[in-house]
All heavy atoms as TSV, in Angstrom:
chain	resi	resn	atom	element	x	y	z
A	1	MET	N	N	-11.436	-298.428	-241.425
A	1	MET	CA	C	-12.846	-298.238	-241.711
A	1	MET	C	C	-13.300	-299.347	-242.643
A	1	MET	O	O	-12.704	-299.557	-243.687
A	1	MET	CB	C	-13.042	-296.858	-242.346
A	1	MET	CG	C	-14.428	-296.522	-242.732
A	1	MET	SD	S	-15.366	-296.102	-241.298
A	1	MET	CE	C	-16.987	-296.309	-241.872
A	2	ASP	N	N	-14.337	-300.026	-242.280
A	2	ASP	CA	C	-14.889	-301.110	-243.087
A	2	ASP	C	C	-15.596	-300.529	-244.313
A	2	ASP	O	O	-16.526	-299.728	-244.186
A	2	ASP	CB	C	-15.862	-301.926	-242.246
A	2	ASP	CG	C	-16.346	-303.179	-242.934
A	2	ASP	OD1	O	-16.178	-303.312	-244.159
A	2	ASP	OD2	O	-16.891	-304.038	-242.227
A	3	HIS	N	N	-15.166	-300.931	-245.492
A	3	HIS	CA	C	-15.738	-300.386	-246.722
A	3	HIS	C	C	-17.194	-300.804	-246.918
A	3	HIS	O	O	-17.957	-300.096	-247.565
A	3	HIS	CB	C	-14.887	-300.791	-247.928
A	3	HIS	CG	C	-13.544	-300.132	-247.911
A	3	HIS	ND1	N	-13.376	-298.810	-248.231
A	3	HIS	CD2	C	-12.317	-300.594	-247.567
A	3	HIS	CE1	C	-12.104	-298.483	-248.101
A	3	HIS	NE2	N	-11.436	-299.547	-247.694
A	4	ARG	N	N	-17.595	-301.918	-246.334
A	4	ARG	CA	C	-19.009	-302.330	-246.414
A	4	ARG	C	C	-19.885	-301.343	-245.657
A	4	ARG	O	O	-21.007	-301.057	-246.068
A	4	ARG	CB	C	-19.191	-303.738	-245.870
A	4	ARG	CG	C	-18.511	-304.797	-246.740
A	4	ARG	CD	C	-18.628	-306.133	-246.106
A	4	ARG	NE	N	-17.838	-306.088	-244.861
A	4	ARG	CZ	C	-17.674	-307.099	-244.041
A	4	ARG	NH1	N	-18.259	-308.246	-244.288
A	4	ARG	NH2	N	-16.941	-306.982	-242.962
A	5	LEU	N	N	-19.364	-300.821	-244.546
A	5	LEU	CA	C	-20.115	-299.827	-243.778
A	5	LEU	C	C	-20.295	-298.546	-244.590
A	5	LEU	O	O	-21.363	-297.939	-244.572
A	5	LEU	CB	C	-19.398	-299.530	-242.459
A	5	LEU	CG	C	-20.050	-298.519	-241.535
A	5	LEU	CD1	C	-21.435	-298.983	-241.101
A	5	LEU	CD2	C	-19.182	-298.273	-240.315
A	6	LEU	N	N	-19.263	-298.142	-245.318
A	6	LEU	CA	C	-19.353	-296.931	-246.136
A	6	LEU	C	C	-20.416	-297.048	-247.227
A	6	LEU	O	O	-20.955	-296.042	-247.677
A	6	LEU	CB	C	-18.003	-296.610	-246.780
A	6	LEU	CG	C	-17.019	-295.848	-245.918
A	6	LEU	CD1	C	-15.696	-295.676	-246.639
A	6	LEU	CD2	C	-17.575	-294.498	-245.512
A	7	GLU	N	N	-20.718	-298.260	-247.651
A	7	GLU	CA	C	-21.718	-298.455	-248.695
A	7	GLU	C	C	-23.142	-298.227	-248.175
A	7	GLU	O	O	-24.028	-297.869	-248.944
A	7	GLU	CB	C	-21.605	-299.857	-249.282
A	7	GLU	CG	C	-20.327	-300.062	-250.061
A	7	GLU	CD	C	-20.165	-301.497	-250.545
A	7	GLU	OE1	O	-21.126	-302.284	-250.450
A	7	GLU	OE2	O	-19.064	-301.820	-251.012
A	8	ILE	N	N	-23.368	-298.430	-246.875
A	8	ILE	CA	C	-24.725	-298.311	-246.345
A	8	ILE	C	C	-24.951	-297.071	-245.491
A	8	ILE	O	O	-26.080	-296.683	-245.256
A	8	ILE	CB	C	-25.112	-299.567	-245.532
A	8	ILE	CG1	C	-24.177	-299.770	-244.353
A	8	ILE	CG2	C	-25.149	-300.787	-246.409
A	8	ILE	CD1	C	-24.604	-300.865	-243.396
A	9	ILE	N	N	-23.889	-296.462	-245.039
A	9	ILE	CA	C	-23.981	-295.287	-244.175
A	9	ILE	C	C	-24.163	-294.035	-245.044
A	9	ILE	O	O	-23.645	-293.966	-246.150
A	9	ILE	CB	C	-22.723	-295.206	-243.285
A	9	ILE	CG1	C	-22.880	-294.220	-242.167
A	9	ILE	CG2	C	-21.504	-294.942	-244.080
A	9	ILE	CD1	C	-21.725	-294.277	-241.172
A	10	ALA	N	N	-24.927	-293.064	-244.547
A	10	ALA	CA	C	-25.189	-291.845	-245.315
A	10	ALA	C	C	-25.086	-290.633	-244.405
A	10	ALA	O	O	-25.184	-290.733	-243.186
A	10	ALA	CB	C	-26.571	-291.915	-245.939
A	11	CYS	N	N	-24.921	-289.497	-245.028
A	11	CYS	CA	C	-24.874	-288.232	-244.296
A	11	CYS	C	C	-26.228	-288.011	-243.617
A	11	CYS	O	O	-27.273	-288.133	-244.258
A	11	CYS	CB	C	-24.570	-287.091	-245.261
A	11	CYS	SG	S	-24.669	-285.460	-244.496
A	12	PRO	N	N	-26.225	-287.673	-242.333
A	12	PRO	CA	C	-27.485	-287.443	-241.636
A	12	PRO	C	C	-28.189	-286.144	-242.042
A	12	PRO	O	O	-29.364	-285.960	-241.754
A	12	PRO	CB	C	-27.069	-287.399	-240.165
A	12	PRO	CG	C	-25.655	-286.970	-240.184
A	12	PRO	CD	C	-25.066	-287.546	-241.441
A	13	VAL	N	N	-27.483	-285.271	-242.731
A	13	VAL	CA	C	-28.059	-283.987	-243.135
A	13	VAL	C	C	-28.756	-284.104	-244.493
A	13	VAL	O	O	-29.919	-283.749	-244.641
A	13	VAL	CB	C	-26.978	-282.886	-243.172
A	13	VAL	CG1	C	-27.559	-281.555	-243.634
A	13	VAL	CG2	C	-26.325	-282.740	-241.800
A	14	CYS	N	N	-28.028	-284.654	-245.489
A	14	CYS	CA	C	-28.570	-284.687	-246.855
A	14	CYS	C	C	-28.808	-286.099	-247.377
A	14	CYS	O	O	-29.277	-286.261	-248.503
A	14	CYS	CB	C	-27.641	-283.950	-247.799
A	14	CYS	SG	S	-26.063	-284.803	-248.091
A	15	ASN	N	N	-28.464	-287.102	-246.590
A	15	ASN	CA	C	-28.568	-288.514	-246.988
A	15	ASN	C	C	-27.650	-288.866	-248.147
A	15	ASN	O	O	-27.867	-289.859	-248.835
A	15	ASN	CB	C	-30.009	-288.913	-247.313
A	15	ASN	CG	C	-30.887	-288.877	-246.101
A	15	ASN	OD1	O	-30.461	-289.268	-245.020
A	15	ASN	ND2	N	-32.099	-288.407	-246.259
A	16	GLY	N	N	-26.636	-288.037	-248.376
A	16	GLY	CA	C	-25.678	-288.291	-249.453
A	16	GLY	C	C	-24.565	-289.228	-249.020
A	16	GLY	O	O	-24.474	-289.655	-247.863
A	17	LYS	N	N	-23.690	-289.532	-249.966
A	17	LYS	CA	C	-22.566	-290.433	-249.750
A	17	LYS	C	C	-21.529	-289.779	-248.842
A	17	LYS	O	O	-21.250	-288.592	-248.947
A	17	LYS	CB	C	-21.941	-290.788	-251.096
A	17	LYS	CG	C	-20.820	-291.791	-251.010
A	17	LYS	CD	C	-20.384	-292.208	-252.400
A	17	LYS	CE	C	-19.195	-293.123	-252.357
A	17	LYS	NZ	N	-19.474	-294.458	-251.872
A	18	LEU	N	N	-20.965	-290.586	-247.956
A	18	LEU	CA	C	-19.873	-290.142	-247.091
A	18	LEU	C	C	-18.569	-290.769	-247.572
A	18	LEU	O	O	-18.555	-291.900	-248.052
A	18	LEU	CB	C	-20.136	-290.546	-245.643
A	18	LEU	CG	C	-21.285	-289.830	-244.947
A	18	LEU	CD1	C	-21.546	-290.452	-243.588
A	18	LEU	CD2	C	-20.993	-288.351	-244.813
A	19	TYR	N	N	-17.490	-290.031	-247.448
A	19	TYR	CA	C	-16.162	-290.486	-247.843
A	19	TYR	C	C	-15.279	-290.517	-246.603
A	19	TYR	O	O	-15.363	-289.629	-245.759
A	19	TYR	CB	C	-15.570	-289.547	-248.898
A	19	TYR	CG	C	-16.413	-289.492	-250.144
A	19	TYR	CD1	C	-17.458	-288.581	-250.265
A	19	TYR	CD2	C	-16.188	-290.383	-251.181
A	19	TYR	CE1	C	-18.251	-288.548	-251.394
A	19	TYR	CE2	C	-16.975	-290.357	-252.322
A	19	TYR	CZ	C	-18.003	-289.435	-252.423
A	19	TYR	OH	O	-18.797	-289.417	-253.536
A	20	TYR	N	N	-14.428	-291.511	-246.534
A	20	TYR	CA	C	-13.552	-291.671	-245.376
A	20	TYR	C	C	-12.226	-290.988	-245.627
A	20	TYR	O	O	-11.564	-291.247	-246.628
A	20	TYR	CB	C	-13.341	-293.158	-245.099
A	20	TYR	CG	C	-12.427	-293.440	-243.941
A	20	TYR	CD1	C	-12.736	-292.995	-242.670
A	20	TYR	CD2	C	-11.251	-294.155	-244.115
A	20	TYR	CE1	C	-11.910	-293.257	-241.601
A	20	TYR	CE2	C	-10.413	-294.424	-243.054
A	20	TYR	CZ	C	-10.752	-293.968	-241.804
A	20	TYR	OH	O	-9.916	-294.224	-240.751
A	21	SER	N	N	-11.836	-290.109	-244.723
A	21	SER	CA	C	-10.534	-289.456	-244.766
A	21	SER	C	C	-9.628	-290.180	-243.782
A	21	SER	O	O	-9.765	-290.020	-242.558
A	21	SER	CB	C	-10.654	-287.982	-244.384
A	21	SER	OG	O	-9.377	-287.405	-244.237
A	22	GLN	N	N	-8.721	-290.980	-244.319
A	22	GLN	CA	C	-7.855	-291.789	-243.466
A	22	GLN	C	C	-6.883	-290.916	-242.666
A	22	GLN	O	O	-6.657	-291.175	-241.489
A	22	GLN	CB	C	-7.078	-292.790	-244.302
A	22	GLN	CG	C	-6.316	-293.782	-243.472
A	22	GLN	CD	C	-5.740	-294.902	-244.315
A	22	GLN	OE1	O	-5.798	-294.874	-245.536
A	22	GLN	NE2	N	-5.176	-295.884	-243.672
A	23	ASP	N	N	-6.356	-289.877	-243.283
A	23	ASP	CA	C	-5.383	-289.045	-242.571
A	23	ASP	C	C	-6.005	-288.259	-241.423
A	23	ASP	O	O	-5.381	-288.041	-240.402
A	23	ASP	CB	C	-4.641	-288.123	-243.535
A	23	ASP	CG	C	-5.550	-287.165	-244.282
A	23	ASP	OD1	O	-6.717	-287.517	-244.508
A	23	ASP	OD2	O	-5.081	-286.077	-244.643
A	24	LYS	N	N	-7.263	-287.837	-241.565
A	24	LYS	CA	C	-7.922	-287.078	-240.493
A	24	LYS	C	C	-8.862	-287.933	-239.652
A	24	LYS	O	O	-9.415	-287.440	-238.669
A	24	LYS	CB	C	-8.689	-285.909	-241.097
A	24	LYS	CG	C	-7.761	-284.912	-241.759
A	24	LYS	CD	C	-8.380	-283.570	-241.766
A	24	LYS	CE	C	-7.399	-282.605	-242.412
A	24	LYS	NZ	N	-7.566	-281.284	-241.949
A	25	GLN	N	N	-9.087	-289.181	-240.066
A	25	GLN	CA	C	-9.986	-290.084	-239.337
A	25	GLN	C	C	-11.371	-289.469	-239.187
A	25	GLN	O	O	-11.911	-289.342	-238.082
A	25	GLN	CB	C	-9.395	-290.447	-237.968
A	25	GLN	CG	C	-8.085	-291.201	-238.052
A	25	GLN	CD	C	-8.283	-292.607	-238.591
A	25	GLN	OE1	O	-9.029	-293.370	-238.027
A	25	GLN	NE2	N	-7.615	-292.918	-239.678
A	26	GLU	N	N	-11.942	-289.069	-240.331
A	26	GLU	CA	C	-13.265	-288.454	-240.354
A	26	GLU	C	C	-14.058	-288.995	-241.532
A	26	GLU	O	O	-13.497	-289.471	-242.514
A	26	GLU	CB	C	-13.152	-286.937	-240.533
A	26	GLU	CG	C	-12.475	-286.216	-239.414
A	26	GLU	CD	C	-12.264	-284.753	-239.707
A	26	GLU	OE1	O	-11.903	-284.401	-240.846
A	26	GLU	OE2	O	-12.468	-283.959	-238.789
A	27	LEU	N	N	-15.370	-288.885	-241.436
A	27	LEU	CA	C	-16.250	-289.149	-242.561
A	27	LEU	C	C	-16.647	-287.804	-243.150
A	27	LEU	O	O	-17.081	-286.904	-242.422
A	27	LEU	CB	C	-17.488	-289.928	-242.120
A	27	LEU	CG	C	-17.216	-291.366	-241.705
A	27	LEU	CD1	C	-18.484	-291.999	-241.141
A	27	LEU	CD2	C	-16.702	-292.181	-242.874
A	28	ILE	N	N	-16.483	-287.662	-244.454
A	28	ILE	CA	C	-16.661	-286.387	-245.129
A	28	ILE	C	C	-17.911	-286.417	-246.002
A	28	ILE	O	O	-18.108	-287.350	-246.778
A	28	ILE	CB	C	-15.443	-286.077	-246.032
A	28	ILE	CG1	C	-14.137	-286.154	-245.242
A	28	ILE	CG2	C	-15.606	-284.746	-246.747
A	28	ILE	CD1	C	-13.988	-285.139	-244.163
A	29	CYS	N	N	-18.727	-285.374	-245.884
A	29	CYS	CA	C	-19.838	-285.157	-246.804
A	29	CYS	C	C	-19.433	-283.984	-247.699
A	29	CYS	O	O	-19.313	-282.841	-247.221
A	29	CYS	CB	C	-21.127	-284.833	-246.067
A	29	CYS	SG	S	-22.488	-284.468	-247.209
A	30	LYS	N	N	-19.189	-284.280	-248.974
A	30	LYS	CA	C	-18.753	-283.233	-249.901
A	30	LYS	C	C	-19.875	-282.252	-250.232
A	30	LYS	O	O	-19.618	-281.094	-250.521
A	30	LYS	CB	C	-18.225	-283.869	-251.189
A	30	LYS	CG	C	-16.965	-284.678	-250.984
A	30	LYS	CD	C	-16.515	-285.317	-252.281
A	30	LYS	CE	C	-15.285	-286.159	-252.079
A	30	LYS	NZ	N	-14.862	-286.811	-253.346
A	31	VAL	N	N	-21.114	-282.714	-250.192
A	31	VAL	CA	C	-22.258	-281.862	-250.521
A	31	VAL	C	C	-22.445	-280.777	-249.460
A	31	VAL	O	O	-22.618	-279.596	-249.781
A	31	VAL	CB	C	-23.551	-282.702	-250.656
A	31	VAL	CG1	C	-24.767	-281.816	-250.848
A	31	VAL	CG2	C	-23.423	-283.700	-251.798
A	32	ASP	N	N	-22.405	-281.177	-248.193
A	32	ASP	CA	C	-22.628	-280.231	-247.095
A	32	ASP	C	C	-21.350	-279.627	-246.531
A	32	ASP	O	O	-21.409	-278.789	-245.639
A	32	ASP	CB	C	-23.380	-280.926	-245.955
A	32	ASP	CG	C	-24.769	-281.362	-246.363
A	32	ASP	OD1	O	-25.491	-280.535	-246.954
A	32	ASP	OD2	O	-25.133	-282.521	-246.110
A	33	ASN	N	N	-20.189	-280.062	-247.028
A	33	ASN	CA	C	-18.889	-279.604	-246.525
A	33	ASN	C	C	-18.764	-279.824	-245.018
A	33	ASN	O	O	-18.361	-278.930	-244.275
A	33	ASN	CB	C	-18.634	-278.141	-246.863
A	33	ASN	CG	C	-18.268	-277.958	-248.308
A	33	ASN	OD1	O	-17.712	-278.853	-248.940
A	33	ASN	ND2	N	-18.575	-276.812	-248.857
A	34	LEU	N	N	-19.136	-281.033	-244.595
A	34	LEU	CA	C	-19.058	-281.395	-243.186
A	34	LEU	C	C	-18.131	-282.585	-242.997
A	34	LEU	O	O	-18.045	-283.459	-243.863
A	34	LEU	CB	C	-20.446	-281.740	-242.640
A	34	LEU	CG	C	-21.454	-280.608	-242.565
A	34	LEU	CD1	C	-22.819	-281.149	-242.138
A	34	LEU	CD2	C	-20.987	-279.530	-241.608
A	35	ALA	N	N	-17.471	-282.598	-241.847
A	35	ALA	CA	C	-16.612	-283.715	-241.470
A	35	ALA	C	C	-17.108	-284.257	-240.134
A	35	ALA	O	O	-17.201	-283.523	-239.148
A	35	ALA	CB	C	-15.162	-283.263	-241.344
A	36	PHE	N	N	-17.449	-285.535	-240.132
A	36	PHE	CA	C	-17.966	-286.187	-238.934
A	36	PHE	C	C	-16.847	-286.969	-238.259
A	36	PHE	O	O	-16.167	-287.764	-238.908
A	36	PHE	CB	C	-19.132	-287.129	-239.294
A	36	PHE	CG	C	-20.308	-286.400	-239.874
A	36	PHE	CD1	C	-20.436	-286.238	-241.240
A	36	PHE	CD2	C	-21.272	-285.856	-239.047
A	36	PHE	CE1	C	-21.515	-285.563	-241.781
A	36	PHE	CE2	C	-22.358	-285.171	-239.574
A	36	PHE	CZ	C	-22.479	-285.020	-240.950
A	37	PRO	N	N	-16.652	-286.765	-236.956
A	37	PRO	CA	C	-15.534	-287.397	-236.247
A	37	PRO	C	C	-15.837	-288.837	-235.842
A	37	PRO	O	O	-16.974	-289.308	-235.942
A	37	PRO	CB	C	-15.395	-286.528	-234.992
A	37	PRO	CG	C	-16.811	-286.126	-234.708
A	37	PRO	CD	C	-17.436	-285.901	-236.067
A	38	PHE	N	N	-14.803	-289.503	-235.385
A	38	PHE	CA	C	-14.923	-290.823	-234.768
A	38	PHE	C	C	-14.605	-290.657	-233.288
A	38	PHE	O	O	-13.699	-289.911	-232.930
A	38	PHE	CB	C	-13.903	-291.804	-235.365
A	38	PHE	CG	C	-14.316	-292.366	-236.684
A	38	PHE	CD1	C	-14.171	-291.635	-237.854
A	38	PHE	CD2	C	-14.834	-293.643	-236.765
A	38	PHE	CE1	C	-14.543	-292.161	-239.067
A	38	PHE	CE2	C	-15.209	-294.184	-237.974
A	38	PHE	CZ	C	-15.062	-293.435	-239.134
A	39	LYS	N	N	-15.340	-291.338	-232.448
A	39	LYS	CA	C	-15.030	-291.397	-231.016
A	39	LYS	C	C	-15.012	-292.855	-230.621
A	39	LYS	O	O	-16.012	-293.567	-230.795
A	39	LYS	CB	C	-16.065	-290.620	-230.197
A	39	LYS	CG	C	-15.961	-289.130	-230.408
A	39	LYS	CD	C	-16.818	-288.352	-229.452
A	39	LYS	CE	C	-16.635	-286.862	-229.752
A	39	LYS	NZ	N	-17.579	-286.042	-229.044
A	40	GLU	N	N	-13.869	-293.299	-230.137
A	40	GLU	CA	C	-13.662	-294.694	-229.755
A	40	GLU	C	C	-13.999	-295.627	-230.913
A	40	GLU	O	O	-14.684	-296.632	-230.761
A	40	GLU	CB	C	-14.466	-295.034	-228.499
A	40	GLU	CG	C	-14.037	-294.214	-227.301
A	40	GLU	CD	C	-14.815	-294.533	-226.047
A	40	GLU	OE1	O	-15.464	-295.604	-225.977
A	40	GLU	OE2	O	-14.774	-293.703	-225.132
A	41	ASN	N	N	-13.527	-295.256	-232.111
A	41	ASN	CA	C	-13.696	-296.028	-233.346
A	41	ASN	C	C	-15.146	-296.138	-233.818
A	41	ASN	O	O	-15.479	-297.007	-234.614
A	41	ASN	CB	C	-13.083	-297.422	-233.223
A	41	ASN	CG	C	-11.580	-297.353	-233.119
A	41	ASN	OD1	O	-10.953	-296.502	-233.751
A	41	ASN	ND2	N	-11.011	-298.222	-232.331
A	42	ILE	N	N	-16.015	-295.266	-233.347
A	42	ILE	CA	C	-17.415	-295.254	-233.762
A	42	ILE	C	C	-17.696	-293.890	-234.405
A	42	ILE	O	O	-17.419	-292.854	-233.807
A	42	ILE	CB	C	-18.354	-295.469	-232.558
A	42	ILE	CG1	C	-18.063	-296.822	-231.930
A	42	ILE	CG2	C	-19.814	-295.352	-232.978
A	42	ILE	CD1	C	-18.776	-297.062	-230.630
A	43	PRO	N	N	-18.246	-293.893	-235.640
A	43	PRO	CA	C	-18.547	-292.604	-236.266
A	43	PRO	C	C	-19.688	-291.888	-235.539
A	43	PRO	O	O	-20.698	-292.492	-235.202
A	43	PRO	CB	C	-18.953	-292.986	-237.692
A	43	PRO	CG	C	-19.307	-294.422	-237.644
A	43	PRO	CD	C	-18.587	-295.021	-236.484
A	44	VAL	N	N	-19.478	-290.609	-235.288
A	44	VAL	CA	C	-20.490	-289.782	-234.629
A	44	VAL	C	C	-21.194	-288.987	-235.725
A	44	VAL	O	O	-20.692	-287.983	-236.211
A	44	VAL	CB	C	-19.852	-288.839	-233.588
A	44	VAL	CG1	C	-20.921	-287.982	-232.926
A	44	VAL	CG2	C	-19.070	-289.628	-232.570
A	45	LEU	N	N	-22.371	-289.458	-236.116
A	45	LEU	CA	C	-23.092	-288.854	-237.234
A	45	LEU	C	C	-24.169	-287.900	-236.743
A	45	LEU	O	O	-25.352	-288.022	-237.066
A	45	LEU	CB	C	-23.692	-289.945	-238.117
A	45	LEU	CG	C	-22.666	-290.854	-238.784
A	45	LEU	CD1	C	-23.355	-291.939	-239.571
A	45	LEU	CD2	C	-21.730	-290.049	-239.668
A	46	LEU	N	N	-23.739	-286.933	-235.972
A	46	LEU	CA	C	-24.626	-285.887	-235.483
A	46	LEU	C	C	-24.179	-284.556	-236.073
A	46	LEU	O	O	-22.993	-284.214	-236.021
A	46	LEU	CB	C	-24.577	-285.800	-233.956
A	46	LEU	CG	C	-25.016	-287.038	-233.194
A	46	LEU	CD1	C	-24.704	-286.886	-231.716
A	46	LEU	CD2	C	-26.502	-287.284	-233.406
A	47	GLU	N	N	-25.116	-283.818	-236.627
A	47	GLU	CA	C	-24.766	-282.532	-237.232
A	47	GLU	C	C	-24.110	-281.600	-236.220
A	47	GLU	O	O	-23.203	-280.840	-236.561
A	47	GLU	CB	C	-26.014	-281.892	-237.825
A	47	GLU	CG	C	-25.725	-280.630	-238.597
A	47	GLU	CD	C	-26.964	-280.041	-239.241
A	47	GLU	OE1	O	-28.066	-280.557	-239.032
A	47	GLU	OE2	O	-26.803	-279.039	-239.965
A	48	THR	N	N	-24.516	-281.685	-234.973
A	48	THR	CA	C	-23.954	-280.823	-233.933
A	48	THR	C	C	-22.510	-281.182	-233.603
A	48	THR	O	O	-21.787	-280.363	-233.042
A	48	THR	CB	C	-24.797	-280.897	-232.648
A	48	THR	OG1	O	-24.877	-282.257	-232.220
A	48	THR	CG2	C	-26.192	-280.345	-232.878
A	49	GLU	N	N	-22.075	-282.390	-233.918
A	49	GLU	CA	C	-20.700	-282.828	-233.655
A	49	GLU	C	C	-19.787	-282.647	-234.863
A	49	GLU	O	O	-18.573	-282.776	-234.750
A	49	GLU	CB	C	-20.681	-284.304	-233.236
A	49	GLU	CG	C	-21.356	-284.571	-231.916
A	49	GLU	CD	C	-20.576	-284.040	-230.731
A	49	GLU	OE1	O	-19.336	-284.144	-230.727
A	49	GLU	OE2	O	-21.211	-283.511	-229.806
A	50	ALA	N	N	-20.368	-282.373	-236.023
A	50	ALA	CA	C	-19.585	-282.239	-237.255
A	50	ALA	C	C	-18.882	-280.884	-237.291
A	50	ALA	O	O	-19.346	-279.915	-236.695
A	50	ALA	CB	C	-20.484	-282.381	-238.459
A	51	ARG	N	N	-17.780	-280.866	-237.998
A	51	ARG	CA	C	-17.095	-279.587	-238.221
A	51	ARG	C	C	-17.272	-279.202	-239.682
A	51	ARG	O	O	-17.396	-280.062	-240.560
A	51	ARG	CB	C	-15.621	-279.667	-237.845
A	51	ARG	CG	C	-14.763	-280.466	-238.778
A	51	ARG	CD	C	-13.278	-280.407	-238.378
A	51	ARG	NE	N	-12.495	-281.181	-239.320
A	51	ARG	CZ	C	-11.997	-280.717	-240.447
A	51	ARG	NH1	N	-12.184	-279.461	-240.790
A	51	ARG	NH2	N	-11.298	-281.499	-241.253
A	52	THR	N	N	-17.312	-277.907	-239.937
A	52	THR	CA	C	-17.412	-277.411	-241.302
A	52	THR	C	C	-16.024	-277.419	-241.928
A	52	THR	O	O	-15.051	-276.985	-241.306
A	52	THR	CB	C	-17.985	-275.986	-241.312
A	52	THR	OG1	O	-19.248	-275.990	-240.637
A	52	THR	CG2	C	-18.170	-275.463	-242.726
A	53	LEU	N	N	-15.954	-277.920	-243.158
A	53	LEU	CA	C	-14.672	-277.972	-243.860
A	53	LEU	C	C	-14.262	-276.580	-244.306
A	53	LEU	O	O	-15.092	-275.785	-244.742
A	53	LEU	CB	C	-14.776	-278.898	-245.067
A	53	LEU	CG	C	-15.078	-280.353	-244.782
A	53	LEU	CD1	C	-15.297	-281.107	-246.075
A	53	LEU	CD2	C	-13.959	-280.977	-243.983
A	54	ASP	N	N	-12.986	-276.313	-244.223
A	54	ASP	CA	C	-12.443	-275.068	-244.739
A	54	ASP	C	C	-12.477	-275.104	-246.259
A	54	ASP	O	O	-12.344	-276.168	-246.863
A	54	ASP	CB	C	-10.990	-274.874	-244.278
A	54	ASP	CG	C	-10.881	-274.655	-242.789
A	54	ASP	OD1	O	-11.806	-274.077	-242.199
A	54	ASP	OD2	O	-9.858	-275.071	-242.207
A	55	PRO	N	N	-12.637	-273.952	-246.913
A	55	PRO	CA	C	-12.692	-273.939	-248.388
A	55	PRO	C	C	-11.451	-274.530	-249.039
A	55	PRO	O	O	-11.533	-275.093	-250.121
A	55	PRO	CB	C	-12.826	-272.457	-248.723
A	55	PRO	CG	C	-13.385	-271.831	-247.493
A	55	PRO	CD	C	-12.873	-272.636	-246.349
A	56	GLU	N	N	-10.290	-274.421	-248.401
A	56	GLU	CA	C	-9.065	-274.936	-249.021
A	56	GLU	C	C	-8.880	-276.439	-248.813
A	56	GLU	O	O	-8.004	-277.036	-249.420
A	56	GLU	CB	C	-7.830	-274.185	-248.527
A	56	GLU	CG	C	-7.580	-274.250	-247.043
A	56	GLU	CD	C	-8.263	-273.130	-246.276
A	56	GLU	OE1	O	-8.885	-272.247	-246.871
A	56	GLU	OE2	O	-8.175	-273.159	-245.047
A	57	GLU	N	N	-9.719	-277.051	-247.970
A	57	GLU	CA	C	-9.636	-278.497	-247.799
A	57	GLU	C	C	-10.226	-279.179	-249.012
A	57	GLU	O	O	-11.334	-278.870	-249.432
A	57	GLU	CB	C	-10.391	-278.955	-246.548
A	57	GLU	CG	C	-9.694	-278.602	-245.261
A	57	GLU	CD	C	-10.426	-279.152	-244.054
A	57	GLU	OE1	O	-11.386	-278.489	-243.619
A	57	GLU	OE2	O	-10.027	-280.213	-243.569
A	58	SER	N	N	-9.471	-280.091	-249.565
A	58	SER	CA	C	-9.918	-280.796	-250.769
A	58	SER	C	C	-9.886	-282.277	-250.525
A	58	SER	O	O	-8.865	-282.828	-250.104
A	58	SER	CB	C	-9.016	-280.418	-251.939
A	58	SER	OG	O	-9.294	-281.240	-253.033
A	59	PHE	N	N	-11.001	-282.927	-250.774
A	59	PHE	CA	C	-11.087	-284.388	-250.625
A	59	PHE	C	C	-11.617	-284.936	-251.936
A	59	PHE	O	O	-12.757	-284.729	-252.284
A	59	PHE	CB	C	-12.028	-284.764	-249.476
A	59	PHE	CG	C	-11.532	-284.289	-248.155
A	59	PHE	CD1	C	-11.968	-283.108	-247.606
A	59	PHE	CD2	C	-10.604	-285.039	-247.457
A	59	PHE	CE1	C	-11.503	-282.662	-246.389
A	59	PHE	CE2	C	-10.124	-284.614	-246.231
A	59	PHE	CZ	C	-10.578	-283.411	-245.692
A	60	SER	N	N	-10.747	-285.624	-252.645
A	60	SER	CA	C	-11.186	-286.188	-253.917
A	60	SER	C	C	-11.207	-287.677	-253.870
A	60	SER	O	O	-10.874	-288.306	-252.948
A	60	SER	CB	C	-10.303	-285.709	-255.050
A	60	SER	OG	O	-8.972	-285.618	-254.680
């Protein structure tokens, strides 16, 4: 994941900062507890495609 992209990309729900989870290959919004997937190395920033994070999932 290009770190320059992370600086300009935002959560489509709250416009907050997204964090990259390397182990799960997802973009994480900590505010909305959503994880956005990648398809063919392209982030899919659609709320309908995001999964809700489980309460025990911790991304710091």
